[in-house]
N, C-alpha and C positions, 0 to 999 in steps of 0.2 A: 504494500500500500504506500509506503514511504517513497518507493521508486517512481510510482505513478505520479504522486504529488510533485516530486522533484522534476519529473519530465514536463509537467504542466507549467511549473515555474520557469524552467529554462526556455521553453517555447514562448511563453509570455514575454520574457525579457528580450528574446531575440526579435520577436515581432515588434515590440516596442521600440527597439533600436532602429529597425528598418523604417518604422513610421517617423521617428524623429529625424532620421536622415532625409526622408522625403520632404518633411516640413522645412528643414533648413535649405534644401535645394530649391523648393518652391519660393521661399522667401527671397533667396538670392536672385532668382530669375523673375522676381516680381515686376521689374521695370519692363519686361518683355510681354507682360500680360496685356491683352486687349479686351475690350468689352465682348467681342465675338467669342474669344477663347473662354472667358468666364461663363458666358451664357451656354456655350457648348458643354462645359464641365457640369454646370447645374442641370442641364437636360439629361446628361448621362446618369448623374446621381438619381434624378427623379425617376428615370426609367428603371433603374436597378432596385429602387426601394418600393416600387408599386406592387 
C-alpha cells in the first residue's frame, strides 16, 4: 500500500513540474500572444470540457 501511495506522489510531483514548466514558457512567450490565439485556446478548452 505504501508503494502505491509513493507512486501517486511521484507522478503528482512530476506532472506538477511539467505544468509549471509550461506556465513559465507561456508567460515568457506572452508578448507573442494575439487575440486570435487566445480565442482559439479558449475554444479548444471549451470543446474539451463539454
